[in-house]
C-alpha positions, -999 to +999 in steps of 0.1 A: -427+448+022-390+448+017-365+459+043-355+489+022-391+501+020-394+496+058-363+516+063-376+544+041-408+546+061-389+546+094-367+574+081-398+593+071-411+591+106-377+602+120-377+631+096-411+643+108-393+673+123-378+700+101-352+692+075-330+713+052-323+703+016-301+720-010-314+716-045-302+728-079-328+729-107-314+727-143-341+730-169-360+753-192-394+772-192-412+742-177-393+749-145-392+787-149-429+793-155-447+801-122-413+797-105-415+760-096-385+761-072-401+789-052-435+771-049-416+740-037-397+761-012-430+776+000-445+742+005-414+732+025-416+763+047-453+757+055-443+721+065-415+733+088-388+724+064-363+745+045-355+743+008-323+762-003-322+763-041-306+777-072-319+774-107-307+778-143-336+776-168-330+791-202-360+788-225-361+757-247-329+743-233-321+706-238-299+683-217-274+686-245-273+724-242-269+721-204-241+697-209-222+722-230-231+753-210-204+766-186-230+782-164-248+748-159-216+730-152-203+757-128-235+754-107-231+717-105-195+719-095-203+743-066-211+710-049-228+702-016-262+698-034-285+672-019-304+669-053-297+681-088-329+682-110-324+676-147-352+687-170-348+690-207-370+695-238-395+671-253-368+653-273-371+621-252-404+615-268-390+613-303-376+583-323-354+561-302-324+564-326-326+602-321-329+599-283-299+575-281-278+602-299-293+635-287-305+628-252-291+597-234-254+605-237-259+640-223-281+627-195-252+603-186-226+630-189-244+654-166-251+626-141-213+617-141-204+654-134-230+655-106-216+623-090-180+636-093-187+669-077-215+660-053-205+627-036-236+627-014-260+643-039-286+625-061-296+632-097-333+636-102-347+633-137-378+656-140-404+635-159-424+660-179-458+656-197-472+652-232-486+683-249-523+687-243-532+679-280-500+661-289-469+674-307-482+688-339-447+698-352-433+662-350-466+643-356-462+640-394-429+622-390-435+604-358-471+592-352-468+582-316-466+618-305-497+629-323-518+625-291-512+635-255-514+599-244-489+587-269-464+615-262-468+611-225-462+573-226-429+579-244-418+606-220-425+583-191-406+554-206-376+574-217-372+592-183-374+559-166-347+546-189-325+575-181-330+570-143-325+532-145-293+534-166-277+561-143-289+548-110-308+580-105-342+591-092-373+600-111-397+629-102-428+616-119-445+649-126-459+637-159-474+606-142-490+629-115-505+651-143-519+619-160-536+609-128-551+643-124-564+644-159-580+610-154-595+615-120-600+653-118-606+664-154-619+698-143-584+708-131-567+727-160-530+719-159-521+738-191-520+774-201-534+786-234-505+773-254-514+737-244-477+731-235-467+750-205-480+745-169-508+765-154-505+774-117-523+741-109-498+723-132-468+739-114-483+732-080-487+695-090-450+695-099-440+712-067-460+687-046-442+659-064-408+674-058-415+681-022-425+645-017-393+633-034-369+657-015-384+653+020-402+620+017-432+632+035-469+624+028-481+652+005-516+649+021-500+666+051-492+697+030-511+728+042-500+753+016-525+757-013-505+783-034-530+804-052-555+776-058-589+768-046-585+746-015-604+717-030-583+718-062-551+719-042-563+690-020-571+669-051-536+676-065-520+665-033-540+633-034-526+626-069-491+631-057-497+607-029-512+580-051-486+582-078-454+590-059-456+586-021-474+553-022-447+539-046-414+555-036-392+526-046-408+524-081-394+559-087-361+549-070-367+572-041-346+557-013-333+529-034-297+542-032-298+552+005-276+535+030-294+508+049-279+487+077-293+453+086-282+417+091-293+382+098-275+351+112-275+313+113-260+289+138-232+269+123-224+246+153-223+249+190-216+286+199-204+295+165-227+317+144-225+330+108-235+366+104-247+379+070-249+416+062-282+426+046-269+462+043-273+481+011-252+509-006-224+506+020-186+508+012-176+492+045-188+478+078-177+472+114-192+444+134-191+449+172-195+417+192-185+434+224-159+407+228-142+414+195-144+437+163-146+424+128-146+443+095-154+415+070-187+415+052-201+382+065-181+371+096-184+339+116-181+344+153-178+320+182-193+332+215-176+320+247-207+304+262-245+303+261-264+335+270-277+367+254-252+389+235-257+423+219-243+425+183-240+458+165-234+464+127-222+498+117-225+502+079-210+532+063-203+550+030-188+583+022-219+602+033-233+585+064-230+557+090-261+537+099-261+513+129-283+482+134-284+461+166-298+427+176-297+407+208-285+371+200-296+342+222-268+318+221-272+282+230-263+247+219-297+243+202-298+251+165-314+285+156-317+304+124-331+336+110-334+341+073-349+370+054-362+367+018-348+396-002-358+400-038-328+397-061-322+420-090-340+405-121-318+388-147-332+387-183-317+363-209-309+357-237-304+391-252-306+393-282-336+369-281-355+349-307-387+333-296-384+332-258-371+354-231-364+342-195-365+362-163-351+348-130-376+345-102-355+337-071-379+350-045-415+349-035-422+384-047-449+389-073-435+398-107-452+417-135-438+425-169-445+452-195-428+451-229-428+483-250-417+487-286-394+516-297-425+538-303-435+534-267-465+511-274-471+484-247-470+452-268-470+426-240-486+429-205-481+402-179-498+410-146-484+380-128-455+361-143-457+324-135-426+304-143-398+324-159-405+322-196-420+349-219-432+340-254-420+367-278-426+349-311-452+374-322-428+403-318-409+415-349-372+420-350-362+453-334-355+471-302-379+467-272-379+479-236-388+455-208-402+469-175-399+443-147-418+451-115-407+427-087-422+433-053-417+471-047-387+473-072-389+482-108-363+482-135-363+488-173-341+468-196-333+470-233-341+439-253-332+431-289-353+407-309-336+390-338-356+366-360 
C-alpha cells in the first residue's frame, strides 16, 4: 500500500464526523432526471454530512455547449466550489478523430476555467454508461457502439483519458452500472427509453458521487431513496467494489496534499532528510534547533540523543504536518521508502517494441486499446519492461498502465 493510499484512508477516518462540501453539477438530462444532486445531498444528510450544490443541466448539452454558455461559465466563476462535475453527451464514445475535435478541447478548456477560479476545487468527470441496446443512431457508421458493452467500453476509456490529461478525478458511474448489470441483473437501471437512468440508476450514481465527495465507505449509507432495501444495499455494494476499494485508480486523493519524509545518516551526527510529500508548493523543516525551507536539507545535530523533527508541507489550500523522532548516534542508520515512480513509456511513435520503466517493486499490468476501444493487448503482470507490438497495425492506441494502486492512460502511435 502506497503512502498516499495510507494517507487517504487515515483522512477517511479523520473525516468520520460530519463534513460540508460545495459542489457544482454541469451536465444534461442524465444529471437532471430524478434530481441526482438532491439524491446525493439526501445521502449526505443521512450520513451526518452536508452537500451544498448548484446545477445547470440543459437537455442534451455537450461539454462544447457548456464551454460556450455564459450561464455555465458564470456558475464556475462564482468560485469556492470543492468539486465541479462535468457531464456531457455520448460524444466521447464516437470515433477518436471526432472526440479529439469535439470533446477533448472543451473538457480541457472547462477544466482550465475551473482551476483558475477555484484554486482549491477539483474537476470531476462524470463517466456515463452505454445505452442499454447500444447507440442505434451511430451504429451504422461506427460499429463499436452497436452494443451496450462496446459503447460502455469507449465511454470508460475516453473519460479516463480526459481525467488523466487534465489531472482530474473520475466518478465511475458507468463502471458501477456495469458491475450491477453483471452481478445484480434483476436491478433495472434504465427507464423505458433504454438511455436515461431509472431511480435505481440515479441512486447508483448518487452513491458513487457521495463516495467521491466525502471518501466514506458506501456500505455505511443508511438512506435507501425510494428503493427496496435489498436493491439499495446491492447498489451500495457495487459502489464499494468499484470505487471505494480503488480510490486511487479513479484519481480520488491523488492530487491531495500529503506530508511525509524519510532520512539517512551521512556521517557522524549529520543526516540527510528527504521529503516524500506530494502536491506541495513549499515546506518548512523544524529541527527545534534550526528552521530550513529547502526541499531535502542536510542537518547536523549537536550530539547523540533523540530529537523531534517536524515537516510542514503546504500549498495554496492547506498545510499538513508530519513528525518523527530521530535517534541520533555515531552508528549508521537509514530509513528508505519504496515509492512507485510515474511510468515512462518509450519510444513513441513505436515500431515493433514499446518499453515501460519498472523502477519499483510494484506489480505492473498493462492494457492496450485500439482507437475503437477494443482491448488488443492484455498483460496481467509485466515482467521485464518490453512489450511486443509487432502484431499491431499502424495507428493510434491507448495504453493503460496500472502500477501498484496507480493507473494512467497514455496515447501511443504505432508506425510500421
